[in-house]
ROLOGU-471736 format. One record per atom (N, C-alpha, C): atom name; x, z negated, y negated. Coordinates in steps of 0.05 Angstrom, whole numbers. Layout:
ROLOGU-471736
{atome=CA, x=X, z=Z, y=Y}
...
***
This chain:
ROLOGU-471736
{atome=N, x=-62, z=246, y=314}
{atome=CA, x=-66, z=227, y=292}
{atome=C, x=-72, z=199, y=305}
{atome=N, x=-60, z=179, y=293}
{atome=CA, x=-64, z=152, y=302}
{atome=C, x=-83, z=139, y=282}
{atome=N, x=-105, z=127, y=292}
{atome=CA, x=-124, z=114, y=274}
{atome=C, x=-117, z=84, y=272}
{atome=N, x=-117, z=74, y=248}
{atome=CA, x=-113, z=45, y=243}
{atome=C, x=-137, z=35, y=226}
{atome=N, x=-146, z=11, y=233}
{atome=CA, x=-168, z=-1, y=218}
{atome=C, x=-157, z=-27, y=207}
{atome=N, x=-163, z=-32, y=181}
{atome=CA, x=-154, z=-57, y=168}
{atome=C, x=-173, z=-80, y=177}
{atome=N, x=-162, z=-104, y=179}
{atome=CA, x=-134, z=-112, y=176}
{atome=C, x=-117, z=-102, y=199}
{atome=N, x=-92, z=-95, y=193}
{atome=CA, x=-74, z=-84, y=213}
{atome=C, x=-57, z=-106, y=225}
{atome=N, x=-54, z=-106, y=251}
{atome=CA, x=-39, z=-126, y=265}
{atome=C, x=-10, z=-118, y=270}
{atome=N, x=7, z=-138, y=273}
{atome=CA, x=36, z=-133, y=278}
{atome=C, x=40, z=-115, y=302}
{atome=N, x=24, z=-119, y=323}
{atome=CA, x=27, z=-102, y=347}
{atome=C, x=23, z=-73, y=341}
{atome=N, x=4, z=-67, y=323}
{atome=CA, x=-1, z=-39, y=316}
{atome=C, x=23, z=-27, y=301}
{atome=N, x=35, z=-43, y=283}
{atome=CA, x=59, z=-34, y=269}
{atome=C, x=82, z=-30, y=288}
{atome=N, x=85, z=-47, y=307}
{atome=CA, x=107, z=-46, y=327}
{atome=C, x=107, z=-19, y=341}
{atome=N, x=84, z=-7, y=345}
{atome=CA, x=83, z=18, y=361}
{atome=C, x=87, z=44, y=344}
{atome=N, x=90, z=41, y=318}
{atome=CA, x=93, z=64, y=300}
{atome=C, x=122, z=72, y=296}
{atome=N, x=126, z=98, y=291}
{atome=CA, x=153, z=108, y=285}
{atome=C, x=151, z=128, y=262}
{atome=N, x=174, z=133, y=250}
{atome=CA, x=174, z=151, y=227}
{atome=C, x=163, z=178, y=237}
{atome=N, x=149, z=192, y=218}
{atome=CA, x=136, z=218, y=222}
{atome=C, x=110, z=216, y=237}
{atome=N, x=101, z=192, y=246}
{atome=CA, x=75, z=189, y=257}
{atome=C, x=54, z=195, y=236}
{atome=N, x=33, z=209, y=243}
{atome=CA, x=11, z=215, y=225}
{atome=C, x=-12, z=195, y=230}
{atome=N, x=-21, z=182, y=209}
{atome=CA, x=-41, z=161, y=212}
{atome=C, x=-66, z=168, y=196}
{atome=N, x=-88, z=157, y=205}
{atome=CA, x=-113, z=157, y=190}
{atome=C, x=-121, z=128, y=187}
{atome=N, x=-123, z=119, y=162}
{atome=CA, x=-129, z=91, y=156}
{atome=C, x=-158, z=88, y=150}
{atome=N, x=-171, z=68, y=162}
{atome=CA, x=-199, z=62, y=157}
{atome=C, x=-202, z=33, y=149}
{atome=N, x=-221, z=28, y=131}
{atome=CA, x=-226, z=0, y=122}
{atome=C, x=-219, z=-2, y=93}
{atome=N, x=-206, z=-24, y=86}
{atome=CA, x=-201, z=-31, y=58}
{atome=C, x=-172, z=-25, y=51}
{atome=N, x=-168, z=-12, y=28}
{atome=CA, x=-141, z=-7, y=16}
{atome=C, x=-142, z=-19, y=-12}
{atome=N, x=-122, z=-34, y=-19}
{atome=CA, x=-119, z=-45, y=-46}
{atome=C, x=-101, z=-27, y=-62}
{atome=N, x=-105, z=-26, y=-88}
{atome=CA, x=-89, z=-9, y=-105}
{atome=C, x=-72, z=-26, y=-124}
{atome=N, x=-50, z=-15, y=-132}
{atome=CA, x=-33, z=-27, y=-152}
{atome=C, x=-10, z=-9, y=-158}
{atome=N, x=0, z=-10, y=-183}
{atome=CA, x=24, z=6, y=-190}
{atome=C, x=40, z=-9, y=-211}
{atome=N, x=54, z=4, y=-229}
{atome=CA, x=73, z=-8, y=-247}
{atome=C, x=64, z=-33, y=-261}
{atome=N, x=40, z=-32, y=-272}
{atome=CA, x=30, z=-55, y=-288}
{atome=C, x=20, z=-78, y=-271}
{atome=N, x=7, z=-73, y=-249}
{atome=CA, x=-7, z=-94, y=-234}
{atome=C, x=11, z=-107, y=-213}
{atome=N, x=27, z=-92, y=-198}
{atome=CA, x=42, z=-104, y=-176}
{atome=C, x=60, z=-127, y=-184}
{atome=N, x=75, z=-124, y=-207}
{atome=CA, x=91, z=-148, y=-215}
{atome=C, x=73, z=-172, y=-222}
{atome=N, x=49, z=-167, y=-233}
{atome=CA, x=31, z=-189, y=-240}
{atome=C, x=21, z=-203, y=-214}
{atome=N, x=16, z=-187, y=-194}
{atome=CA, x=7, z=-199, y=-169}
{atome=C, x=29, z=-216, y=-157}
{atome=N, x=53, z=-206, y=-157}
{atome=CA, x=76, z=-221, y=-146}
{atome=C, x=80, z=-247, y=-162}
{atome=N, x=78, z=-245, y=-188}
{atome=CA, x=82, z=-269, y=-205}
{atome=C, x=59, z=-290, y=-201}
{atome=N, x=35, z=-280, y=-197}
{atome=CA, x=11, z=-297, y=-196}
{atome=C, x=2, z=-305, y=-168}
{atome=N, x=14, z=-294, y=-147}
{atome=CA, x=3, z=-296, y=-120}
{atome=C, x=-1, z=-325, y=-110}
{atome=N, x=16, z=-343, y=-119}
{atome=CA, x=14, z=-371, y=-110}
{atome=C, x=-1, z=-389, y=-129}
{atome=N, x=-11, z=-378, y=-152}
{atome=CA, x=-27, z=-393, y=-171}
{atome=C, x=-55, z=-397, y=-159}
{atome=N, x=-67, z=-419, y=-166}
{atome=CA, x=-92, z=-427, y=-154}
{atome=C, x=-114, z=-406, y=-158}
{atome=N, x=-115, z=-393, y=-182}
{atome=CA, x=-137, z=-374, y=-187}
{atome=C, x=-132, z=-347, y=-174}
{atome=N, x=-109, z=-343, y=-161}
{atome=CA, x=-104, z=-319, y=-146}
{atome=C, x=-101, z=-323, y=-116}
{atome=N, x=-108, z=-347, y=-107}
{atome=CA, x=-107, z=-352, y=-78}
{atome=C, x=-124, z=-333, y=-62}
{atome=N, x=-147, z=-324, y=-74}
{atome=CA, x=-164, z=-305, y=-60}
{atome=C, x=-150, z=-279, y=-54}
{atome=N, x=-133, z=-270, y=-73}
{atome=CA, x=-118, z=-246, y=-68}
{atome=C, x=-97, z=-250, y=-46}
{atome=N, x=-83, z=-273, y=-47}
{atome=CA, x=-63, z=-279, y=-27}
{atome=C, x=-75, z=-278, y=1}
{atome=N, x=-99, z=-289, y=4}
{atome=CA, x=-113, z=-290, y=30}
{atome=C, x=-120, z=-262, y=40}
{atome=N, x=-126, z=-244, y=22}
{atome=CA, x=-134, z=-217, y=30}
{atome=C, x=-111, z=-199, y=38}
{atome=N, x=-86, z=-208, y=32}
{atome=CA, x=-63, z=-191, y=37}
{atome=C, x=-55, z=-189, y=67}
{atome=N, x=-62, z=-209, y=83}
{atome=CA, x=-54, z=-208, y=111}
{atome=C, x=-66, z=-184, y=125}
{atome=N, x=-49, z=-167, y=135}
{atome=CA, x=-58, z=-143, y=149}
{atome=C, x=-67, z=-121, y=131}
{atome=N, x=-61, z=-123, y=105}
{atome=CA, x=-73, z=-104, y=86}
{atome=C, x=-56, z=-79, y=82}
{atome=N, x=-67, z=-62, y=66}
{atome=CA, x=-54, z=-37, y=58}
{atome=C, x=-56, z=-35, y=27}
{atome=N, x=-33, z=-28, y=14}
{atome=CA, x=-32, z=-25, y=-15}
{atome=C, x=-24, z=4, y=-21}
{atome=N, x=-40, z=17, y=-38}
{atome=CA, x=-36, z=44, y=-46}
{atome=C, x=-25, z=43, y=-75}
{atome=N, x=-2, z=55, y=-80}
{atome=CA, x=11, z=55, y=-106}
{atome=C, x=-3, z=77, y=-123}
{atome=N, x=-25, z=70, y=-136}
{atome=CA, x=-40, z=90, y=-152}
{atome=C, x=-56, z=76, y=-174}
{atome=N, x=-65, z=92, y=-192}
{atome=CA, x=-86, z=84, y=-211}
{atome=C, x=-112, z=95, y=-200}
{atome=N, x=-134, z=85, y=-210}
{atome=CA, x=-160, z=94, y=-201}
{atome=C, x=-175, z=105, y=-225}
{atome=N, x=-183, z=130, y=-224}
{atome=CA, x=-198, z=142, y=-246}
{atome=C, x=-220, z=160, y=-235}
{atome=N, x=-236, z=170, y=-252}
{atome=CA, x=-257, z=189, y=-244}
{atome=C, x=-245, z=214, y=-232}
{atome=N, x=-221, z=221, y=-240}
{atome=CA, x=-208, z=245, y=-229}
{atome=C, x=-198, z=241, y=-201}
{atome=N, x=-196, z=216, y=-192}
{atome=CA, x=-188, z=211, y=-164}
{atome=C, x=-164, z=193, y=-162}
{atome=N, x=-152, z=193, y=-138}
{atome=CA, x=-128, z=176, y=-133}
{atome=C, x=-106, z=194, y=-123}
{atome=N, x=-82, z=188, y=-130}
{atome=CA, x=-58, z=202, y=-120}
{atome=C, x=-35, z=183, y=-124}
{atome=N, x=-18, z=179, y=-104}
{atome=CA, x=3, z=159, y=-106}
{atome=C, x=23, z=166, y=-128}
{atome=N, x=33, z=145, y=-141}
{atome=CA, x=55, z=147, y=-160}
{atome=C, x=81, z=143, y=-145}
{atome=N, x=103, z=148, y=-158}
{atome=CA, x=130, z=144, y=-147}
{atome=C, x=134, z=115, y=-141}
{atome=N, x=141, z=108, y=-117}
{atome=CA, x=143, z=80, y=-108}
{atome=C, x=170, z=68, y=-114}
{atome=N, x=191, z=84, y=-121}
{atome=CA, x=217, z=71, y=-125}
{atome=C, x=221, z=63, y=-155}
{atome=N, x=199, z=63, y=-170}
{atome=CA, x=201, z=51, y=-197}
{atome=C, x=206, z=21, y=-193}
{atome=N, x=222, z=9, y=-210}
{atome=CA, x=230, z=-19, y=-205}
{atome=C, x=206, z=-38, y=-203}
{atome=N, x=186, z=-33, y=-220}
{atome=CA, x=162, z=-51, y=-220}
{atome=C, x=148, z=-50, y=-193}
{atome=N, x=148, z=-27, y=-180}
{atome=CA, x=134, z=-24, y=-155}
{atome=C, x=152, z=-32, y=-132}
{atome=N, x=175, z=-21, y=-130}
{atome=CA, x=193, z=-26, y=-107}
{atome=C, x=201, z=-56, y=-105}
{atome=N, x=205, z=-68, y=-128}
{atome=CA, x=214, z=-97, y=-127}
{atome=C, x=191, z=-115, y=-118}
{atome=N, x=166, z=-106, y=-119}
{atome=CA, x=143, z=-122, y=-110}
{atome=C, x=139, z=-121, y=-80}
{atome=N, x=149, z=-100, y=-68}
{atome=CA, x=143, z=-94, y=-40}
{atome=C, x=153, z=-116, y=-20}
{atome=N, x=178, z=-127, y=-23}
{atome=CA, x=187, z=-147, y=-4}
{atome=C, x=169, z=-172, y=-4}
{atome=N, x=161, z=-183, y=-27}
{atome=CA, x=144, z=-207, y=-28}
{atome=C, x=116, z=-201, y=-17}
{atome=N, x=105, z=-178, y=-25}
{atome=CA, x=79, z=-171, y=-15}
{atome=C, x=79, z=-168, y=15}
{atome=N, x=100, z=-157, y=26}
{atome=CA, x=103, z=-155, y=55}
{atome=C, x=105, z=-182, y=68}
{atome=N, x=120, z=-200, y=56}
{atome=CA, x=122, z=-228, y=67}
{atome=C, x=95, z=-241, y=66}
{atome=N, x=78, z=-235, y=46}
{atome=CA, x=52, z=-247, y=44}
{atome=C, x=31, z=-233, y=62}
{atome=N, x=40, z=-213, y=77}
{atome=CA, x=21, z=-201, y=97}
{atome=C, x=15, z=-172, y=94}
{atome=N, x=23, z=-159, y=72}
{atome=CA, x=17, z=-130, y=70}
{atome=C, x=32, z=-115, y=92}
{atome=N, x=18, z=-99, y=107}
{atome=CA, x=30, z=-85, y=130}
{atome=C, x=37, z=-56, y=123}
{atome=N, x=22, z=-43, y=105}
{atome=CA, x=27, z=-15, y=99}
{atome=C, x=27, z=-12, y=69}
{atome=N, x=48, z=1, y=59}
{atome=CA, x=50, z=9, y=31}
{atome=C, x=48, z=39, y=30}
{atome=N, x=31, z=50, y=13}
{atome=CA, x=27, z=79, y=11}
{atome=C, x=37, z=88, y=-17}
{atome=N, x=55, z=107, y=-17}
{atome=CA, x=65, z=117, y=-43}
{atome=C, x=78, z=144, y=-40}
{atome=N, x=99, z=148, y=-56}
{atome=CA, x=114, z=173, y=-53}
{atome=C, x=143, z=168, y=-61}
{atome=N, x=161, z=183, y=-50}
{atome=CA, x=190, z=181, y=-56}
{atome=C, x=204, z=163, y=-37}
{atome=N, x=231, z=163, y=-39}
{atome=CA, x=248, z=147, y=-22}
{atome=C, x=250, z=119, y=-34}
{atome=N, x=259, z=100, y=-17}
{atome=CA, x=263, z=72, y=-25}
{atome=C, x=292, z=64, y=-19}
{atome=N, x=301, z=43, y=-32}
{atome=CA, x=329, z=34, y=-28}
{atome=C, x=332, z=23, y=1}
{atome=N, x=357, z=22, y=9}
{atome=CA, x=364, z=9, y=35}
{atome=C, x=355, z=-20, y=36}
{atome=N, x=358, z=-34, y=13}
{atome=CA, x=350, z=-62, y=12}
{atome=C, x=320, z=-65, y=18}
{atome=N, x=304, z=-48, y=5}
{atome=CA, x=275, z=-50, y=9}
{atome=C, x=268, z=-42, y=38}
{atome=N, x=281, z=-21, y=48}
{atome=CA, x=277, z=-13, y=76}
{atome=C, x=282, z=-36, y=95}
{atome=N, x=304, z=-51, y=90}
{atome=CA, x=310, z=-74, y=107}
{atome=C, x=290, z=-96, y=104}
{atome=N, x=281, z=-101, y=79}
{atome=CA, x=261, z=-122, y=75}
{atome=C, x=234, z=-115, y=89}
{atome=N, x=227, z=-90, y=88}
{atome=CA, x=202, z=-81, y=102}
{atome=C, x=206, z=-86, y=132}
{atome=N, x=229, z=-80, y=143}
{atome=CA, x=235, z=-84, y=171}
{atome=C, x=232, z=-114, y=178}
{atome=N, x=244, z=-131, y=162}
{atome=CA, x=243, z=-160, y=168}
{atome=C, x=214, z=-170, y=169}
{atome=N, x=197, z=-160, y=151}
{atome=CA, x=169, z=-168, y=150}
{atome=C, x=151, z=-152, y=168}
{atome=N, x=162, z=-134, y=184}
{atome=CA, x=146, z=-116, y=201}
{atome=C, x=125, z=-101, y=186}
{atome=N, x=133, z=-90, y=163}
{atome=CA, x=115, z=-74, y=146}
{atome=C, x=127, z=-46, y=146}
{atome=N, x=110, z=-26, y=138}
{atome=CA, x=119, z=1, y=137}
{atome=C, x=112, z=14, y=110}
{atome=N, x=126, z=36, y=103}
{atome=CA, x=120, z=51, y=79}
{atome=C, x=111, z=79, y=89}
{atome=N, x=89, z=88, y=77}
{atome=CA, x=78, z=114, y=85}
{atome=C, x=75, z=131, y=60}
{atome=N, x=74, z=157, y=64}
{atome=CA, x=69, z=176, y=43}
{atome=C, x=44, z=192, y=50}
{atome=N, x=32, z=205, y=29}
{atome=CA, x=8, z=220, y=33}
{atome=C, x=13, z=249, y=29}
{atome=N, x=-5, z=266, y=40}
{atome=CA, x=-3, z=294, y=32}
{atome=C, x=-9, z=296, y=2}
{atome=N, x=4, z=314, y=-12}
{atome=CA, x=0, z=316, y=-42}
{atome=C, x=-26, z=330, y=-50}
{atome=N, x=-48, z=318, y=-42}
{atome=CA, x=-74, z=331, y=-47}
{atome=C, x=-94, z=310, y=-57}
{atome=N, x=-97, z=308, y=-83}
{atome=CA, x=-114, z=288, y=-95}
{atome=C, x=-143, z=291, y=-86}
{atome=N, x=-153, z=315, y=-85}
{atome=CA, x=-181, z=320, y=-77}
{atome=C, x=-186, z=310, y=-49}
{atome=N, x=-168, z=315, y=-30}
{atome=CA, x=-172, z=306, y=-3}
{atome=C, x=-173, z=276, y=-2}
{atome=N, x=-154, z=262, y=-16}
{atome=CA, x=-153, z=233, y=-15}
{atome=C, x=-179, z=221, y=-27}
{atome=N, x=-187, z=232, y=-50}
{atome=CA, x=-211, z=222, y=-64}
{atome=C, x=-236, z=224, y=-46}
{atome=N, x=-238, z=245, y=-30}
{atome=CA, x=-261, z=249, y=-12}
{atome=C, x=-261, z=228, y=10}
{atome=N, x=-239, z=215, y=15}
{atome=CA, x=-238, z=194, y=36}
{atome=C, x=-246, z=167, y=27}
{atome=N, x=-252, z=164, y=1}
{atome=CA, x=-260, z=138, y=-11}
{atome=C, x=-290, z=135, y=-9}
{atome=N, x=-299, z=115, y=5}
{atome=CA, x=-328, z=110, y=8}
{atome=C, x=-339, z=93, y=-15}
{atome=N, x=-323, z=74, y=-25}
{atome=CA, x=-331, z=57, y=-47}
{atome=C, x=-306, z=45, y=-61}
{atome=N, x=-310, z=37, y=-86}
{atome=CA, x=-288, z=24, y=-101}
{atome=C, x=-299, z=1, y=-117}
{atome=N, x=-283, z=-20, y=-120}
{atome=CA, x=-291, z=-44, y=-135}
{atome=C, x=-266, z=-55, y=-149}
{atome=N, x=-269, z=-59, y=-175}
{atome=CA, x=-248, z=-72, y=-191}
{atome=C, x=-247, z=-101, y=-183}
{atome=N, x=-223, z=-111, y=-176}
{atome=CA, x=-221, z=-139, y=-167}
{atome=C, x=-202, z=-156, y=-184}
{atome=N, x=-183, z=-144, y=-199}
{atome=CA, x=-165, z=-161, y=-215}
{atome=C, x=-152, z=-144, y=-237}
{atome=N, x=-144, z=-158, y=-258}
{atome=CA, x=-128, z=-146, y=-280}
{atome=C, x=-143, z=-123, y=-294}
{atome=N, x=-169, z=-128, y=-301}
{atome=CA, x=-186, z=-108, y=-314}
{atome=C, x=-172, z=-97, y=-340}
{atome=N, x=-157, z=-114, y=-353}
{atome=CA, x=-144, z=-106, y=-378}
{atome=C, x=-125, z=-83, y=-375}
{atome=N, x=-117, z=-76, y=-350}
{atome=CA, x=-98, z=-54, y=-345}
{atome=C, x=-112, z=-27, y=-342}
{atome=N, x=-139, z=-27, y=-346}
{atome=CA, x=-153, z=-2, y=-345}
{atome=C, x=-151, z=12, y=-318}
{atome=N, x=-144, z=37, y=-318}
{atome=CA, x=-142, z=52, y=-292}
{atome=C, x=-120, z=41, y=-274}
{atome=N, x=-102, z=25, y=-285}
{atome=CA, x=-80, z=13, y=-269}
{atome=C, x=-88, z=-14, y=-258}
{atome=N, x=-113, z=-23, y=-263}
{atome=CA, x=-122, z=-49, y=-252}
{atome=C, x=-121, z=-49, y=-222}
{atome=N, x=-125, z=-72, y=-209}
{atome=CA, x=-125, z=-73, y=-180}
{atome=C, x=-154, z=-68, y=-170}
{atome=N, x=-156, z=-49, y=-153}
{atome=CA, x=-182, z=-41, y=-141}
{atome=C, x=-181, z=-46, y=-111}
{atome=N, x=-205, z=-50, y=-100}
{atome=CA, x=-209, z=-51, y=-71}
{atome=C, x=-224, z=-26, y=-64}
{atome=N, x=-212, z=-9, y=-47}
{atome=CA, x=-224, z=16, y=-39}
{atome=C, x=-232, z=14, y=-10}
{atome=N, x=-256, z=23, y=-3}
{atome=CA, x=-264, z=26, y=25}
{atome=C, x=-260, z=55, y=32}
{atome=N, x=-244, z=60, y=53}
{atome=CA, x=-237, z=88, y=60}
{atome=C, x=-244, z=95, y=88}
{atome=N, x=-246, z=121, y=93}
{atome=CA, x=-250, z=131, y=120}
{atome=C, x=-231, z=154, y=125}
{atome=N, x=-214, z=151, y=146}
{atome=CA, x=-195, z=172, y=154}
{atome=C, x=-177, z=180, y=131}
{atome=N, x=-165, z=160, y=117}
{atome=CA, x=-146, z=165, y=95}
{atome=C, x=-120, z=173, y=107}
{atome=N, x=-110, z=198, y=102}
{atome=CA, x=-87, z=208, y=117}
{atome=C, x=-60, z=199, y=104}
{atome=N, x=-42, z=189, y=121}
{atome=CA, x=-15, z=182, y=112}
{atome=C, x=5, z=189, y=134}
{atome=N, x=31, z=191, y=127}
{atome=CA, x=52, z=196, y=145}
{atome=C, x=72, z=173, y=143}
{atome=N, x=81, z=162, y=166}
{atome=CA, x=100, z=140, y=165}
{atome=C, x=127, z=150, y=155}
{atome=N, x=136, z=139, y=133}
{atome=CA, x=162, z=148, y=121}
{atome=C, x=184, z=128, y=126}
{atome=N, x=177, z=102, y=127}
{atome=CA, x=197, z=81, y=133}
{atome=C, x=185, z=62, y=153}
{atome=N, x=199, z=57, y=175}
{atome=CA, x=189, z=38, y=196}
{atome=C, x=213, z=28, y=212}
{atome=N, x=214, z=2, y=216}
{atome=CA, x=234, z=-10, y=234}
{atome=C, x=262, z=-3, y=225}
{atome=N, x=267, z=-2, y=199}
{atome=CA, x=294, z=3, y=189}
{atome=C, x=302, z=32, y=188}
{atome=N, x=284, z=51, y=195}
{atome=CA, x=290, z=79, y=195}
{atome=C, x=274, z=93, y=174}
{atome=N, x=284, z=115, y=163}
{atome=CA, x=271, z=129, y=141}
{atome=C, x=272, z=160, y=145}
{atome=N, x=251, z=173, y=138}
{atome=CA, x=251, z=203, y=138}
{atome=C, x=268, z=214, y=115}
{atome=N, x=275, z=197, y=96}
{atome=CA, x=291, z=205, y=73}
{atome=C, x=321, z=204, y=78}
{atome=N, x=330, z=192, y=101}
{atome=CA, x=358, z=190, y=107}
{atome=C, x=369, z=216, y=119}
***
């Protein structure tokens, strides 16, 4: 297992390959269908500059946050997948979700030196890795709002890196 601590540097991404097993420590941001398009649309607006600053070296988990826990949603939904290239350009290094992505997105991640990872399908395990959670944006979206999670040893597997995919 390779341990990564946020914020993640380009050099750390450069050394990863598909099928690597990672443990992420530090801060993970959440977003899915409702929130990610809003972040992309608002990222350069003055009242969202704080979010843009926090994206450099960050990790985004495609999930809602509820008392039942967290578990990734399908990442190839248009609202989620279409947000990934811009978020990567703004500094997001790791996207966590499930499912395959288009060749276009795979190439965009490669250009931005970002990766896509998947998690084991075990909500209870993932929830136990969350040390704290804080609502940070889009409260009106309820459980799909953007949260900041502090995690310890959050397990993921590299699914897309450097133009290669485990789904090919």
